[in-house]
C-alpha positions in Angstrom: 20.5 -17.8 11.3 17.3 -17.0 12.7 13.9 -15.6 11.0 11.8 -13.9 13.6 8.2 -13.1 13.4 6.7 -11.0 15.9 3.0 -10.8 16.6 1.3 -7.5 14.5 0.8 -4.6 16.7 -1.5 -2.4 14.5 -4.9 -2.2 16.1 -7.1 -4.8 14.5 -4.5 -6.5 12.6 -5.2 -10.5 12.2 -2.8 -11.3 9.6 0.4 -12.7 10.4 3.8 -12.6 8.4 4.7 -16.1 8.1 2.2 -19.5 8.5 3.2 -22.7 9.3 3.4 -24.2 5.9 6.4 -22.1 4.9 8.6 -22.8 8.0 9.9 -26.2 6.0 11.4 -24.1 3.2 12.9 -21.7 5.4 14.5 -24.5 7.4 15.9 -26.4 4.5 17.7 -23.2 3.4 19.2 -23.2 6.6 17.1 -20.6 8.5 15.4 -21.4 12.0 11.9 -19.8 12.5 11.4 -18.1 15.9 7.5 -16.9 16.3 6.2 -15.1 18.9 3.6 -16.6 21.0 0.2 -15.9 19.8 1.3 -14.3 16.5 -0.9 -16.5 14.3 -3.7 -16.9 16.7 -5.9 -14.2 15.1 -5.6 -15.7 11.5 -6.2 -19.2 12.9 -2.7 -20.5 12.9 -2.0 -21.9 16.5 1.1 -22.0 18.1 1.2 -25.8 18.1 0.9 -25.7 14.2 4.1 -23.8 14.1 6.1 -26.0 16.4 4.7 -29.1 14.2 6.4 -27.6 11.0 9.8 -27.0 13.1 9.7 -23.6 14.2 10.2 -22.5 17.9 7.8 -20.1 20.3 9.1 -17.2 22.0 7.7 -16.0 24.8 8.1 -12.1 24.1 8.4 -9.8 21.4 11.8 -8.4 22.8 13.0 -12.1 22.6 12.1 -12.4 18.8 13.7 -9.0 17.6 16.7 -9.7 20.1 17.3 -13.3 18.4 16.4 -12.6 14.9 18.7 -11.8 12.0 15.8 -11.3 9.8 12.6 -9.7 11.1 9.2 -10.5 9.2 6.2 -8.3 9.6 3.1 -7.4 8.1 2.9 -3.8 8.8 6.3 -2.1 10.2 6.8 1.1 11.2 5.3 3.7 8.6 2.8 1.3 7.5 1.8 1.0 11.3 1.4 4.8 11.8 -0.3 4.2 14.9 2.0 1.8 17.2 4.7 1.0 14.8 7.1 3.3 16.6 7.3 1.0 19.5 9.5 -1.5 17.4 12.5 1.1 16.6 14.3 0.4 19.9 14.1 -3.4 19.3 15.9 -3.0 15.8 19.6 -3.2 15.6 22.4 -2.6 13.3 22.6 -5.1 10.3 19.0 -6.6 11.3 16.9 -7.4 8.0 13.6 -6.1 8.3 11.2 -6.9 5.5 7.5 -5.7 5.5 5.0 -3.0 4.2 6.8 0.1 5.2 4.7 2.7 3.2 8.1 4.6 2.2 6.8 6.9 -0.4 3.6 7.9 1.8 5.6 8.7 5.0 9.4 8.9 4.1 10.3 10.3 7.4 9.6 7.1 9.2 12.3 5.5 6.8 14.8 8.0 8.1 13.7 6.7 11.4 14.4 3.1 10.6 17.7 4.1 9.1 18.9 5.1 12.3 18.5 2.0 13.9 20.9 0.6 11.6 18.5 -2.2 10.1 18.6 -3.1 6.9 14.8 -2.5 5.6 13.2 -3.7 2.7 9.7 -2.5 1.7 7.6 -5.0 -0.2 5.3 -2.5 -1.6 8.2 -1.4 -3.9 8.7 -4.8 -5.5 9.0 -4.5 -9.1 6.4 -5.9 -11.3 8.5 -8.1 -13.5 8.0 -11.8 -14.2 10.5 -13.2 -11.9 9.2 -11.3 -9.1 5.5 -12.3 -9.6 5.8 -14.7 -6.6 7.3 -12.2 -4.2 4.6 -9.4 -5.0 2.8 -9.1 -1.6 1.2 -5.8 -2.9 -0.8 -7.7 -5.6 -1.5 -10.5 -3.1 -3.3 -8.3 -0.6 -4.8 -6.2 -3.4 -6.5 -9.4 -4.6 -8.0 -10.1 -1.0 -8.9 -6.4 -1.0 -10.8 -6.6 -4.4 -12.6 -9.7 -3.5 -13.8 -8.6 0.1 -14.9 -5.1 -1.5 -17.6 -7.1 -3.5 -18.8 -8.8 -0.4 -19.1 -5.6 1.5 -21.2 -3.9 -1.3 -23.3 -7.1 -1.8 -24.1 -7.4 1.9 -24.9 -3.4 2.0 -27.0 -3.1 -1.2 -30.7 -3.4 -0.6 -30.9 -5.4 -3.9 -29.5 -8.9 -5.0 -26.8 -9.1 -7.4 -27.8 -11.7 -9.9 -30.9 -11.8 -11.8 -33.6 -14.3 -10.8 -36.8 -15.4 -12.6 -39.1 -16.4 -10.0 -42.9 -16.9 -9.6 -43.0 -13.5 -8.2 -41.6 -12.0 -11.5 -38.0 -11.2 -13.0 -35.4 -9.8 -10.5 -33.1 -7.5 -12.8 -29.3 -7.9 -11.8 -27.3 -5.2 -10.2 -25.3 -3.0 -11.9 -21.8 -2.7 -10.8 -19.1 0.0 -11.9 -15.4 -0.7 -10.8 -13.0 2.3 -11.3 -9.4 1.4 -11.7 -8.5 -1.9 -13.3 -5.5 -2.9 -11.4 -5.1 -6.0 -9.5 -7.9 -5.1 -6.7 -10.1 -3.6 -9.6 -9.8 -7.0 -11.8 -10.6 -9.1 -8.7 -13.7 -7.1 -7.8 -14.8 -7.3 -11.5 -14.2 -10.9 -11.4 -16.3 -11.2 -8.1 -19.0 -9.2 -8.9 -19.6 -11.2 -12.3 -19.3 -14.6 -10.1 -22.4 -13.2 -8.0 -24.3 -12.3 -11.1 -23.9 -8.6 -11.6 -23.8 -6.7 -14.7 -20.3 -5.3 -14.5 -18.4 -2.4 -16.1 -14.7 -1.4 -15.7 -13.2 1.6 -16.3 -9.3 2.6 -16.2 -7.2 5.5 -17.5 -4.9 3.1 -19.0 -6.4 1.9 -22.4 -4.0 -1.2 -22.3 -6.2 -3.0 -19.8 -9.4 -2.8 -21.9 -8.7 -6.6 -22.8 -8.3 -7.9 -19.4 -11.6 -6.2 -18.3 -13.3 -7.7 -21.1 -11.7 -10.9 -20.7 -13.6 -11.3 -17.4 -17.0 -10.6 -18.9 -17.4 -6.9 -18.1 -17.9 -3.8 -20.5 -15.0 -1.6 -20.6 -16.1 1.9 -20.2 -14.3 4.3 -22.8 -14.2 7.9 -22.4 -12.8 10.6 -25.0 -9.9 11.7 -23.0 -6.4 12.1 -23.8 -4.3 8.8 -22.3 -1.2 8.5 -24.2 0.7 9.1 -21.2 -1.6 7.6 -18.5 0.8 4.6 -17.9 4.5 4.6 -16.8 7.0 1.9 -17.5 6.2 -0.3 -14.5 2.6 -0.5 -15.3 1.2 1.9 -12.9 -1.2 4.8 -13.6 0.6 8.0 -13.9 -0.9 11.3 -12.0 -2.5 13.8 -14.2 -3.3 17.4 -14.0 -6.6 18.7 -12.5 -7.6 19.6 -15.8 -7.8 15.9 -16.9 -9.5 14.9 -13.8 -12.2 17.4 -14.0 -13.0 16.4 -17.4 -12.9 12.6 -16.4 -15.5 13.7 -13.6 -17.8 15.3 -16.3 -17.8 12.3 -18.4 -18.2 9.7 -15.8 -21.3 11.3 -14.1 -23.6 9.5 -16.2 -22.0 6.1 -15.6 -22.0 6.5 -11.9 -25.4 7.6 -12.0 -26.7 4.3 -13.7 -24.6 2.1 -11.4 -26.1 0.5 -8.4 -22.6 -0.2 -6.7 -19.5 1.7 -7.6 -16.1 0.3 -6.4 -13.0 2.6 -6.7 -9.4 1.5 -6.6 -7.6 4.2 -8.6 -4.4 5.1 -7.0 -0.9 6.6 -7.9 2.0 5.3 -6.0 3.3 7.7 -3.7 0.6 10.4 -4.5 -2.7 11.5 -2.9 -5.6 9.5 -4.5 -7.3 11.5 -7.2 -10.9 12.6 -6.6 -13.0 10.8 -9.4 -16.6 10.7 -7.8 -17.9 14.2 -6.6 -20.6 14.9 -3.8 -22.7 16.1 -7.1 -22.0 12.8 -8.6 -23.2 10.9 -5.5 -26.5 13.0 -5.3 -27.2 12.1 -8.7 -27.0 8.1 -7.9 -30.4 6.3 -6.8 -31.1 5.9 -3.4 -29.8 2.7 -1.9 -26.7 2.5 -4.0 -23.4 1.8 -2.6 -19.8 2.9 -2.9 -16.8 1.3 -1.5 -14.0 3.1 -1.8 -10.8 0.9 -1.4 -8.2 3.7 -1.3 -10.0 5.7 1.6 -6.7 5.4 3.8 -5.2 7.8 0.7 -7.8 10.3 1.1 -10.1 8.4 -1.2 -11.5 8.4 -4.9 -14.7 9.9 -3.6 -14.9 13.3 -2.3 -17.3 12.1 0.8 -15.2 9.0 1.9 -14.1 9.0 5.2 -11.5 6.7 6.4 -12.4 3.6 8.3 -16.0 4.8 8.2 -19.3 4.2 6.7 -21.2 7.3 5.9 -24.8 7.8 4.1 -25.1 10.9 2.0 -27.9 11.7 -0.1 -29.2 8.2 0.4 -26.0 6.6 -0.9 -24.0 4.5 1.5 -20.2 5.4 1.3 -18.0 2.6 2.7 -14.2 3.7 3.4 -12.3 0.5 4.4 -8.9 0.7 6.0 -6.8 -2.5 5.9 -9.6 -4.7 4.2 -7.1 -7.6 3.7 -6.9 -8.3 7.4 -10.4 -9.2 7.4 -9.7 -12.3 5.3 -6.7 -13.2 7.7 -6.4 -16.9 7.2 -5.8 -16.5 3.4 -4.3 -13.1 3.2 -1.6 -14.2 5.9 -1.0 -17.5 3.5 -0.4 -15.7 0.4 1.9 -12.8 2.2 3.9 -15.9 3.7 4.7 -17.3 0.2 5.6 -14.1 -1.0 7.8 -13.0 1.9 9.4 -16.4 1.8 10.0 -16.6 -2.0 11.4 -13.0 -1.5 13.9 -13.8 1.2 15.1 -16.9 -0.5 15.9 -14.8 -3.1 18.0 -12.4 -0.8 19.4 -15.2 1.2 20.8 -17.7 -1.2 24.0 -18.4 0.7 22.5 -18.4 4.1 22.9 -14.8 4.7 21.2 -11.6 3.2 22.9 -10.3 0.3 22.7 -6.7 -0.9 23.4 -7.4 -4.8 22.3 -3.9 -5.9 22.9 -5.5 -9.8 19.7 -7.2 -9.0 16.6 -5.5 -9.8 14.4 -6.9 -7.2 17.1 -5.9 -4.2 17.8 -2.6 -5.5 13.9 -1.6 -5.9 13.2 -2.7 -2.5 15.9 -1.7 -0.3 15.4 1.2 1.7 18.2 1.5 4.4 21.7 0.1 5.2 24.5 1.4 7.2 22.3 4.0 8.9 21.2 5.6 5.6 18.3 6.0 3.6 19.6 4.6 0.1 16.3 4.3 -2.2 16.5 7.2 -4.6 12.9 7.8 -4.8 12.7 8.2 -0.9 16.0 10.0 -0.7 14.3 12.7 -3.2 11.1 12.9 -0.9 13.3 13.5 2.1 15.2 16.4 0.1 18.6 14.3 0.3 20.9 14.7 -2.3 22.2 11.7 -4.4 21.0 7.8 -4.2 
């Protein structure tokens, strides 16, 4: 049985789905690994390193798809909205596909994958449960993005982050506000604190207050009704516009007092809520920086432009897309470990098993037998049943 690793084809993508270090674990479980030539080069994993660990190198992408019983990708069709469709003719009935597939953001692409007959699993739908923690690729990539967001902000801000006492006087620390205390937000808080900033964190979910404070940041509390702010899986629930309007009014002062604002607030399957208006940006000091980590989903800042850096009212607004790809070595390492743990869970007996009694399998499985089977995706497509 063969695991195939094609080169990523999303423009500018530098990650690779498997790194050499995980090849022996798959081999021990009876799986051969076939890697497209050059697949790991952009992440600094040369072909020779794969061969040394027991993998084979394929000369072409078509060879990988033709031979593989399971295909591992970082961005599959759907998540790769630029060139992902080119892989559809290469997929075949019964072949497993494991990748980021953006099923709730672009459900129509799931229908196209289903038509190939492939058995597709979306790693971003991994349930947030204890036994799936080592399989949670979304959290891994959010960790990388949260770290890199702070470095972007620090390199753009015309101030230094830490307080310094020098012969030329005392330099006060930068003030950083992180909006959204999920995995990316908490990593951003931790990184900003390590760089010496005074950090505040805000989240609509009161339950995360202790996590924010444990990292040495102040938790911003706003007088809002937040009883239903969190779903059973621990994600933020979408609120109505009246709630967001009141939230913006209360946040305006906190934003105006910040040198850096990093926004990470997103509701799965929904458009990102606008939390920072143009008027709020106008109230910030010249030279301030906003890094909007949900730029790809329209952004938390009204002035964000995806994959662009703009300056409005003297404030630099950065809208990075695919930020984890800018740290490809460790992002690939984390992703590979997540995928390997997930795959070995699915393929315990040497073949991919579809045990729908298992929550991990049930929640990540998108397609099989030519049909879209995930209930939430079926609902988004207007299909009956699940």
